[in-house]
N, CA, C and O atoms as a printed pandas DataFrame, in Angstrom:
     atom_number atom_name residue_name chain_id  residue_number  x_coord  y_coord  z_coord
0              1         N          UNK        A               1    0.831   -0.958    0.105
1              2        CA          UNK        A               1    0.077    0.151    0.014
2              3         C          UNK        A               1    1.012    1.250    0.048
3              4         O          UNK        A               1    2.156    1.376    0.485
4              5         N          UNK        A               2   -0.188    2.364   -0.814
5              6        CA          UNK        A               2    1.037    3.197   -0.640
6              7         C          UNK        A               2    0.506    4.260    0.020
7              8         O          UNK        A               2   -0.680    4.575    0.115
8              9         N          UNK        A               3    1.860    5.003    0.653
9             10        CA          UNK        A               3    1.091    6.075    1.805
10            11         C          UNK        A               3    0.083    7.358    1.569
11            12         O          UNK        A               3   -0.179    6.859    0.474
12            13         N          UNK        A               4   -0.594    8.361    1.585
13            14        CA          UNK        A               4   -1.415    9.187    1.050
14            15         C          UNK        A               4    0.005   10.325    1.274
15            16         O          UNK        A               4    0.992   10.183    1.996
16            17         N          UNK        A               5   -0.322   11.320    0.460
17            18        CA          UNK        A               5    0.409   12.609    0.382
18            19         C          UNK        A               5    0.404   13.278    1.582
19            20         O          UNK        A               5   -0.667   13.203    2.184
20            21         N          UNK        A               6    1.295   13.924    2.122
21            22        CA          UNK        A               6    1.035   15.064    3.412
22            23         C          UNK        A               6   -0.068   16.199    2.820
23            24         O          UNK        A               6    0.063   16.726    1.715
24            25         N          UNK        A               7   -1.071   16.455    3.663
25            26        CA          UNK        A               7   -1.993   17.575    3.387
26            27         C          UNK        A               7   -0.938   18.715    3.035
27            28         O          UNK        A               7    0.239   18.923    3.328
28            29         N          UNK        A               8   -1.756   19.258    2.388
29            30        CA          UNK        A               8   -0.812   20.960    1.888
30            31         C          UNK        A               8   -0.855   21.795    3.606
31            32         O          UNK        A               8   -1.798   21.847    4.395
32            33         N          UNK        A               9    0.553   22.366    3.736
33            34        CA          UNK        A               9    0.664   23.019    4.250
34            35         C          UNK        A               9    1.253   22.424    5.788
35            36         O          UNK        A               9    0.942   23.058    6.796
36            37         N          UNK        A              10    2.003   21.341    5.893
37            38        CA          UNK        A              10    2.982   20.812    6.889
38            39         C          UNK        A              10    2.330   18.883    6.730
39            40         O          UNK        A              10    2.983   17.840    6.697
40            41         N          UNK        A              11    0.938   19.107    6.670
41            42        CA          UNK        A              11    0.618   17.867    7.637
42            43         C          UNK        A              11    0.518   18.054    8.991
43            44         O          UNK        A              11   -0.122   17.156    9.539
44            45         N          UNK        A              12    0.823   18.688    9.530
45            46        CA          UNK        A              12    1.054   18.724   10.928
46            47         C          UNK        A              12   -0.248   18.750   11.460
47            48         O          UNK        A              12   -1.072   19.614   11.161
48            49         N          UNK        A              13   -0.547   17.392   12.606
49            50        CA          UNK        A              13   -1.873   17.990   13.472
50            51         C          UNK        A              13   -2.347   18.621   14.311
51            52         O          UNK        A              13   -1.421   18.729   15.115
52            53         N          UNK        A              14   -3.322   19.227   14.775
53            54        CA          UNK        A              14   -3.643   20.612   15.627
54            55         C          UNK        A              14   -3.758   20.112   16.743
55            56         O          UNK        A              14   -4.338   19.027   16.701
56            57         N          UNK        A              15   -3.363   20.532   18.035
57            58        CA          UNK        A              15   -3.092   19.962   19.240
58            59         C          UNK        A              15   -4.416   20.523   20.052
59            60         O          UNK        A              15   -4.584   21.738   19.951
60            61         N          UNK        A              16   -4.932   20.131   20.476
61            62        CA          UNK        A              16   -6.159   20.748   22.087
62            63         C          UNK        A              16   -5.538   21.383   22.781
63            64         O          UNK        A              16   -4.543   21.046   23.423
64            65         N          UNK        A              17   -6.190   22.638   22.717
65            66        CA          UNK        A              17   -5.905   23.761   24.084
66            67         C          UNK        A              17   -6.126   23.311   25.448
67            68         O          UNK        A              17   -7.224   23.532   25.960
68            69         N          UNK        A              18   -5.163   22.670   26.137
69            70        CA          UNK        A              18   -5.926   22.251   27.386
70            71         C          UNK        A              18   -6.886   23.819   28.068
71            72         O          UNK        A              18   -6.649   25.026   28.023
72            73         N          UNK        A              19   -7.837   23.108   28.570
73            74        CA          UNK        A              19   -8.527   24.509   29.401
74            75         C          UNK        A              19   -8.028   24.136   31.007
75            76         O          UNK        A              19   -8.390   23.090   31.546
76            77         N          UNK        A              20   -7.172   25.114   31.671
77            78        CA          UNK        A              20   -7.237   25.918   32.512
78            79         C          UNK        A              20   -8.398   26.489   33.548
79            80         O          UNK        A              20   -9.213   27.325   33.159
80            81         N          UNK        A              21   -8.405   25.963   34.910
81            82        CA          UNK        A              21   -9.215   26.610   35.527
82            83         C          UNK        A              21   -9.142   27.535   36.395
83            84         O          UNK        A              21   -8.651   27.352   37.510
84            85         N          UNK        A              22   -9.822   29.111   35.822
85            86        CA          UNK        A              22   -9.397   29.973   36.647
86            87         C          UNK        A              22   -9.851   30.518   37.822
87            88         O          UNK        A              22  -10.321   31.656   37.866
88            89         N          UNK        A              23   -9.735   29.700   38.910
89            90        CA          UNK        A              23  -10.143   29.889   40.358
90            91         C          UNK        A              23   -9.382   30.499   40.940
91            92         O          UNK        A              23   -8.178   30.481   40.685
92            93         N          UNK        A              24  -10.025   31.316   42.044
93            94        CA          UNK        A              24   -8.995   31.699   42.830
94            95         C          UNK        A              24   -8.673   30.927   44.184
95            96         O          UNK        A              24   -9.466   30.114   44.657
96            97         N          UNK        A              25   -7.797   31.150   44.608
97            98        CA          UNK        A              25   -7.430   30.421   46.246
98            99         C          UNK        A              25   -8.415   30.695   47.040
99           100         O          UNK        A              25   -9.143   29.879   47.604
100          101         N          UNK        A              26   -8.469   32.184   47.114
101          102        CA          UNK        A              26   -9.057   32.802   48.346
102          103         C          UNK        A              26  -10.603   32.406   48.150
103          104         O          UNK        A              26  -11.404   33.118   48.754
104          105         N          UNK        A              27  -10.907   31.776   47.686
105          106        CA          UNK        A              27  -12.557   31.021   47.015
106          107         C          UNK        A              27  -12.388   30.193   47.981
107          108         O          UNK        A              27  -13.221   30.429   48.856
108          109         N          UNK        A              28  -11.618   29.215   48.285
109          110        CA          UNK        A              28  -11.845   27.802   49.500
110          111         C          UNK        A              28  -11.469   28.593   50.528
111          112         O          UNK        A              28  -11.981   28.150   51.556
112          113         N          UNK        A              29  -10.824   29.543   50.737
113          114        CA          UNK        A              29  -10.606   30.340   52.358
114          115         C          UNK        A              29  -11.637   30.658   52.527
115          116         O          UNK        A              29  -12.056   29.989   53.472
116          117         N          UNK        A              30  -12.469   31.393   52.137
117          118        CA          UNK        A              30  -14.235   32.017   52.474
118          119         C          UNK        A              30  -15.206   30.648   52.983
119          120         O          UNK        A              30  -16.265   30.740   53.603
120          121         N          UNK        A              31  -14.623   29.537   52.597
121          122        CA          UNK        A              31  -15.731   28.637   52.812
122          123         C          UNK        A              31  -15.440   28.404   54.094
123          124         O          UNK        A              31  -16.360   27.963   54.784
124          125         N          UNK        A              32  -13.935   28.667   54.819
125          126        CA          UNK        A              32  -13.886   28.047   55.745
126          127         C          UNK        A              32  -13.846   29.054   56.285
127          128         O          UNK        A              32  -13.386   30.031   55.693
128          129         N          UNK        A              33  -14.393   29.164   57.806
129          130        CA          UNK        A              33  -15.279   30.503   58.610
130          131         C          UNK        A              33  -14.195   30.620   59.345
131          132         O          UNK        A              33  -14.317   31.704   59.914
132          133         N          UNK        A              34  -13.400   30.226   59.600
133          134        CA          UNK        A              34  -12.072   30.593   60.814
134          135         C          UNK        A              34  -10.619   31.102   60.527
135          136         O          UNK        A              34   -9.564   31.093   61.163
136          137         N          UNK        A              35  -11.123   31.671   58.969
137          138        CA          UNK        A              35   -9.837   32.540   58.276
138          139         C          UNK        A              35  -10.396   33.884   58.125
139          140         O          UNK        A              35  -11.478   34.111   57.582
140          141         N          UNK        A              36   -9.483   34.920   58.713
141          142        CA          UNK        A              36   -9.453   36.543   58.754
142          143         C          UNK        A              36   -8.466   36.764   58.928
143          144         O          UNK        A              36   -7.764   36.408   59.875
144          145         N          UNK        A              37   -8.147   37.555   57.826
145          146        CA          UNK        A              37   -6.501   38.262   57.491
146          147         C          UNK        A              37   -7.141   39.713   56.949
147          148         O          UNK        A              37   -7.785   40.041   55.952
148          149         N          UNK        A              38   -6.535   40.526   58.334
149          150        CA          UNK        A              38   -6.875   41.953   58.053
150          151         C          UNK        A              38   -5.837   42.479   58.337
151          152         O          UNK        A              38   -5.686   43.243   59.290
152          153         N          UNK        A              39   -4.767   42.053   57.347
153          154        CA          UNK        A              39   -2.677   42.424   57.832
154          155         C          UNK        A              39   -3.002   43.813   56.638
155          156         O          UNK        A              39   -4.056   43.709   56.011
156          157         N          UNK        A              40   -2.543   44.460   56.488
157          158        CA          UNK        A              40   -2.313   46.055   56.020
158          159         C          UNK        A              40   -3.889   46.919   55.647
159          160         O          UNK        A              40   -4.007   47.793   54.788
160          161         N          UNK        A              41   -5.087   46.350   56.623
161          162        CA          UNK        A              41   -5.934   46.902   56.100
162          163         C          UNK        A              41   -6.661   47.605   57.060
163          164         O          UNK        A              41   -6.612   46.916   58.079
164          165         N          UNK        A              42   -7.489   48.896   57.328
165          166        CA          UNK        A              42   -7.835   49.699   58.616
166          167         C          UNK        A              42   -9.544   49.269   58.208
167          168         O          UNK        A              42  -10.103   48.940   57.162
168          169         N          UNK        A              43   -9.925   49.440   59.412
169          170        CA          UNK        A              43  -11.376   48.820   59.854
170          171         C          UNK        A              43  -11.606   49.857   60.287
171          172         O          UNK        A              43  -11.137   50.366   61.305
172          173         N          UNK        A              44  -12.339   50.270   59.570
173          174        CA          UNK        A              44  -12.955   51.849   59.483
174          175         C          UNK        A              44  -14.659   51.621   60.330
175          176         O          UNK        A              44  -15.314   50.602   60.114
176          177         N          UNK        A              45  -15.097   52.588   61.144
177          178        CA          UNK        A              45  -16.116   52.281   62.134
178          179         C          UNK        A              45  -16.932   53.439   61.664
179          180         O          UNK        A              45  -16.633   54.581   62.010
180          181         N          UNK        A              46  -18.010   53.176   60.846
181          182        CA          UNK        A              46  -18.571   54.703   60.682
182          183         C          UNK        A              46  -19.629   54.776   62.146
183          184         O          UNK        A              46  -20.394   54.031   62.758
184          185         N          UNK        A              47  -19.058   56.296   62.233
185          186        CA          UNK        A              47  -19.589   56.184   63.348
186          187         C          UNK        A              47  -20.615   57.700   63.406
187          188         O          UNK        A              47  -21.057   58.378   64.333
188          189         N          UNK        A              48  -20.718   57.801   61.549
189          190        CA          UNK        A              48  -21.399   59.156   61.196
190          191         C          UNK        A              48  -22.650   59.013   61.891
191          192         O          UNK        A              48  -23.077   57.876   62.093
192          193         N          UNK        A              49  -23.242   59.942   62.251
193          194        CA          UNK        A              49  -25.244   60.279   62.848
194          195         C          UNK        A              49  -25.788   59.864   61.706
195          196         O          UNK        A              49  -25.165   59.913   60.645
196          197         N          UNK        A              50  -27.024   59.408   61.807
197          198        CA          UNK        A              50  -27.936   59.078   60.716
198          199         C          UNK        A              50  -28.303   60.603   60.085
199          200         O          UNK        A              50  -28.492   61.624   60.745
200          201         N          UNK        A              51  -28.344   60.472   58.764
201          202        CA          UNK        A              51  -28.799   61.644   58.289
202          203         C          UNK        A              51  -30.266   61.668   58.178
203          204         O          UNK        A              51  -30.882   60.625   57.956
204          205         N          UNK        A              52  -30.998   63.062   58.354
205          206        CA          UNK        A              52  -32.214   63.116   58.645
206          207         C          UNK        A              52  -32.864   63.636   57.417
207          208         O          UNK        A              52  -34.002   64.103   57.473
208          209         N          UNK        A              53  -32.014   63.559   56.018
209          210        CA          UNK        A              53  -32.892   64.109   55.213
210          211         C          UNK        A              53  -31.579   64.877   54.131
211          212         O          UNK        A              53  -30.366   64.667   54.124
212          213         N          UNK        A              54  -32.289   65.663   53.419
213          214        CA          UNK        A              54  -31.195   66.124   52.707
214          215         C          UNK        A              54  -31.127   67.820   53.109
215          216         O          UNK        A              54  -32.052   68.574   53.409
216          217         N          UNK        A              55  -29.615   68.100   52.983
217          218        CA          UNK        A              55  -29.315   69.256   53.532
218          219         C          UNK        A              55  -30.311   70.410   52.961
219          220         O          UNK        A              55  -30.724   70.163   51.828
220          221         N          UNK        A              56  -30.778   71.644   53.547
221          222        CA          UNK        A              56  -31.054   72.166   52.428
222          223         C          UNK        A              56  -30.381   73.702   52.172
223          224         O          UNK        A              56  -30.014   74.248   53.212
224          225         N          UNK        A              57  -30.207   74.340   51.127
225          226        CA          UNK        A              57  -29.085   75.302   51.134
226          227         C          UNK        A              57  -29.000   76.600   52.124
227          228         O          UNK        A              57  -29.797   77.409   52.598
228          229         N          UNK        A              58  -28.136   76.449   52.155
229          230        CA          UNK        A              58  -28.077   77.878   53.387
230          231         C          UNK        A              58  -27.800   79.099   52.309
231          232         O          UNK        A              58  -27.189   79.269   51.254
232          233         N          UNK        A              59  -28.740   79.943   53.350
233          234        CA          UNK        A              59  -29.107   81.031   52.128
234          235         C          UNK        A              59  -28.460   82.215   53.134
235          236         O          UNK        A              59  -28.690   82.122   54.340
236          237         N          UNK        A              60  -27.641   83.340   52.620
237          238        CA          UNK        A              60  -26.985   84.393   53.295
238          239         C          UNK        A              60  -28.169   86.159   52.860
239          240         O          UNK        A              60  -28.688   86.364   51.763
240          241         N          UNK        A              61  -28.221   86.646   53.493
241          242        CA          UNK        A              61  -28.705   88.107   53.327
242          243         C          UNK        A              61  -27.790   89.204   53.384
243          244         O          UNK        A              61  -26.877   89.425   54.180
244          245         N          UNK        A              62  -28.336   90.074   52.059
245          246        CA          UNK        A              62  -27.092   90.698   51.631
246          247         C          UNK        A              62  -27.752   91.957   51.231
247          248         O          UNK        A              62  -28.793   91.811   50.591
248          249         N          UNK        A              63  -27.332   93.259   51.494
249          250        CA          UNK        A              63  -28.353   94.548   51.280
250          251         C          UNK        A              63  -27.399   95.297   50.362
251          252         O          UNK        A              63  -26.181   95.447   50.460
252          253         N          UNK        A              64  -28.438   95.820   49.256
253          254        CA          UNK        A              64  -27.684   96.572   48.274
254          255         C          UNK        A              64  -26.979   97.920   48.539
255          256         O          UNK        A              64  -27.721   98.852   48.850
256          257         N          UNK        A              65  -25.831   98.123   48.471
257          258        CA          UNK        A              65  -24.913   99.212   48.916
258          259         C          UNK        A              65  -26.013  100.888   48.073
259          260         O          UNK        A              65  -26.146  102.088   48.313
260          261         N          UNK        A              66  -26.431  100.056   47.252
261          262        CA          UNK        A              66  -26.774  101.423   46.382
262          263         C          UNK        A              66  -28.237  102.113   46.574
263          264         O          UNK        A              66  -28.417  103.306   46.332
264          265         N          UNK        A              67  -29.371  101.147   47.084
265          266        CA          UNK        A              67  -30.398  101.269   46.942
266          267         C          UNK        A              67  -31.378  100.913   48.772
267          268         O          UNK        A              67  -32.355  101.432   49.310
268          269         N          UNK        A              68  -30.380   99.736   49.174
269          270        CA          UNK        A              68  -30.781   99.235   50.545
270          271         C          UNK        A              68  -31.508   98.127   50.601
271          272         O          UNK        A              68  -31.764   97.579   51.673
272          273         N          UNK        A              69  -31.932   97.664   49.397
273          274        CA          UNK        A              69  -32.987   96.272   49.506
274          275         C          UNK        A              69  -32.153   95.218   49.781
275          276         O          UNK        A              69  -31.060   94.983   49.264
276          277         N          UNK        A              70  -32.967   94.347   50.968
277          278        CA          UNK        A              70  -32.298   93.344   51.238
278          279         C          UNK        A              70  -32.956   91.873   50.184
279          280         O          UNK        A              70  -34.076   91.376   50.065
280          281         N          UNK        A              71  -31.555   91.557   49.550
281          282        CA          UNK        A              71  -31.160   90.303   48.842
282          283         C          UNK        A              71  -31.022   89.089   49.522
283          284         O          UNK        A              71  -30.165   89.189   50.400
284          285         N          UNK        A              72  -31.676   87.676   49.440
285          286        CA          UNK        A              72  -31.156   86.316   50.184
286          287         C          UNK        A              72  -30.297   85.696   48.454
287          288         O          UNK        A              72  -30.574   86.162   47.349
288          289         N          UNK        A              73  -29.615   84.953   48.638
289          290        CA          UNK        A              73  -28.705   84.576   47.649
290          291         C          UNK        A              73  -28.470   83.269   48.417
291          292         O          UNK        A              73  -28.498   83.272   49.648
292          293         N          UNK        A              74  -28.216   82.041   47.645
293          294        CA          UNK        A              74  -27.331   81.326   47.963
294          295         C          UNK        A              74  -26.219   81.353   48.890
295          296         O          UNK        A              74  -25.897   82.504   49.183
296          297         N          UNK        A              75  -25.549   80.470   49.428
297          298        CA          UNK        A              75  -24.341   80.803   50.250
298          299         C          UNK        A              75  -23.406   80.476   49.172
299          300         O          UNK        A              75  -23.520   79.348   48.693
300          301         N          UNK        A              76  -22.358   81.376   48.626
301          302        CA          UNK        A              76  -21.640   81.506   47.523
302          303         C          UNK        A              76  -20.359   80.251   47.869
303          304         O          UNK        A              76  -19.991   80.257   49.044
304          305         N          UNK        A              77  -19.906   79.555   47.257
305          306        CA          UNK        A              77  -18.807   78.301   47.146
306          307         C          UNK        A              77  -17.518   79.110   46.767
307          308         O          UNK        A              77  -16.638   78.345   46.374
308          309         N          UNK        A              78  -17.208   80.198   46.768
309          310        CA          UNK        A              78  -15.885   80.794   46.339
310          311         C          UNK        A              78  -15.949   82.251   47.541
311          312         O          UNK        A              78  -16.881   82.749   48.173
312          313         N          UNK        A              79  -14.771   82.509   47.464
313          314        CA          UNK        A              79  -14.428   83.474   48.032
314          315         C          UNK        A              79  -14.892   84.903   47.246
315          316         O          UNK        A              79  -15.390   85.767   47.968
316          317         N          UNK        A              80  -14.794   85.103   46.241
317          318        CA          UNK        A              80  -15.159   86.738   45.444
318          319         C          UNK        A              80  -16.152   85.771   44.910
319          320         O          UNK        A              80  -16.174   84.541   44.864
320          321         N          UNK        A              81  -17.183   86.951   44.416
321          322        CA          UNK        A              81  -18.635   86.822   44.008
322          323         C          UNK        A              81  -19.529   88.255   43.569
323          324         O          UNK        A              81  -19.619   89.431   43.920
324          325         N          UNK        A              82  -19.939   87.594   42.864
325          326        CA          UNK        A              82  -21.205   89.349   42.728
326          327         C          UNK        A              82  -22.399   88.617   42.753
327          328         O          UNK        A              82  -22.736   87.466   42.475
328          329         N          UNK        A              83  -23.226   90.188   43.396
329          330        CA          UNK        A              83  -24.589   89.847   43.586
330          331         C          UNK        A              83  -25.121   91.182   43.086
331          332         O          UNK        A              83  -24.697   92.323   43.268
332          333         N          UNK        A              84  -26.170   90.723   42.403
333          334        CA          UNK        A              84  -26.637   91.620   41.538
334          335         C          UNK        A              84  -28.088   92.140   42.378
335          336         O          UNK        A              84  -28.718   91.313   43.037
336          337         N          UNK        A              85  -28.414   93.170   42.311
337          338        CA          UNK        A              85  -30.003   93.911   43.251
338          339         C          UNK        A              85  -31.000   93.431   42.120
339          340         O          UNK        A              85  -31.153   93.563   40.906
340          341         N          UNK        A              86  -31.796   92.584   43.563
341          342        CA          UNK        A              86  -33.115   91.885   42.631
342          343         C          UNK        A              86  -34.497   93.299   42.387
343          344         O          UNK        A              86  -35.560   93.219   41.771
344          345         N          UNK        A              87  -33.872   94.529   43.184
345          346        CA          UNK        A              87  -35.082   95.459   42.481
346          347         C          UNK        A              87  -34.924   96.021   41.485
347          348         O          UNK        A              87  -33.872   96.594   41.202
348          349         N          UNK        A              88  -36.127   95.962   40.612
349          350        CA          UNK        A              88  -36.121   95.859   38.904
350          351         C          UNK        A              88  -35.541   97.650   38.620
351          352         O          UNK        A              88  -35.258   98.167   37.539
352          353         N          UNK        A              89  -35.511   98.264   39.977
353          354        CA          UNK        A              89  -34.983   99.576   39.125
354          355         C          UNK        A              89  -33.596  100.274   39.898
355          356         O          UNK        A              89  -33.019  101.331   39.643
356          357         N          UNK        A              90  -33.318   99.244   40.934
357          358        CA          UNK        A              90  -32.173   99.321   40.853
358          359         C          UNK        A              90  -30.925   98.566   40.179
359          360         O          UNK        A              90  -29.848   99.152   40.066
360          361         N          UNK        A              91  -31.059   97.588   39.851
361          362        CA          UNK        A              91  -30.382   96.443   39.034
362          363         C          UNK        A              91  -28.705   96.755   39.560
363          364         O          UNK        A              91  -27.822   96.286   38.843
364          365         N          UNK        A              92  -28.340   97.460   40.678
365          366        CA          UNK        A              92  -26.790   97.296   41.265
366          367         C          UNK        A              92  -25.919   96.120   41.280
367          368         O          UNK        A              92  -26.452   95.174   41.861
368          369         N          UNK        A              93  -24.858   95.901   40.868
369          370        CA          UNK        A              93  -23.869   94.519   40.689
370          371         C          UNK        A              93  -22.993   94.839   41.627
371          372         O          UNK        A              93  -22.136   95.688   41.380
372          373         N          UNK        A              94  -23.082   93.998   43.291
373          374        CA          UNK        A              94  -22.025   94.504   44.430
374          375         C          UNK        A              94  -20.740   93.258   44.058
375          376         O          UNK        A              94  -21.056   92.166   43.585
376          377         N          UNK        A              95  -19.672   93.537   44.279
377          378        CA          UNK        A              95  -18.891   92.699   43.891
378          379         C          UNK        A              95  -18.349   92.603   45.476
379          380         O          UNK        A              95  -18.007   93.558   46.173
380          381         N          UNK        A              96  -18.366   91.143   45.866
381          382        CA          UNK        A              96  -17.856   90.826   47.867
382          383         C          UNK        A              96  -16.564   90.166   47.447
383          384         O          UNK        A              96  -16.112   89.952   46.322
384          385         N          UNK        A              97  -16.079   89.894   48.684
385          386        CA          UNK        A              97  -14.791   89.320   48.569
386          387         C          UNK        A              97  -13.471   89.940   48.139
387          388         O          UNK        A              97  -12.396   89.604   48.635
388          389         N          UNK        A              98  -13.635   91.063   46.984
389          390        CA          UNK        A              98  -12.625   91.729   47.125
390          391         C          UNK        A              98  -11.796   92.723   47.642
391          392         O          UNK        A              98  -12.340   93.742   48.068
392          393         N          UNK        A              99  -10.442   92.608   47.691
393          394        CA          UNK        A              99   -9.552   93.704   49.306
394          395         C          UNK        A              99   -8.966   94.399   48.319
395          396         O          UNK        A              99   -8.202   95.326   48.587
């Protein structure tokens, strides 16, 4: 009997890849209840008081230097801010926090 000619491409057999198990060793440690490792980790205790709800925005009162009208504005987040007078006849802009 004559042997068959090798297949084109060298006639090499393809090998099956072995499937690897990608499990972590810590998974088996979690099953054991006696193991607890806290090295290098700080365990913070939450001693914060329970929130009663959303905090209301703080407002400040500002008196216009031009007409004397009182304006309520939300508390500014910056040290320098501008306040425009709410009086339609005035419309003056005060710059606050400027040294």
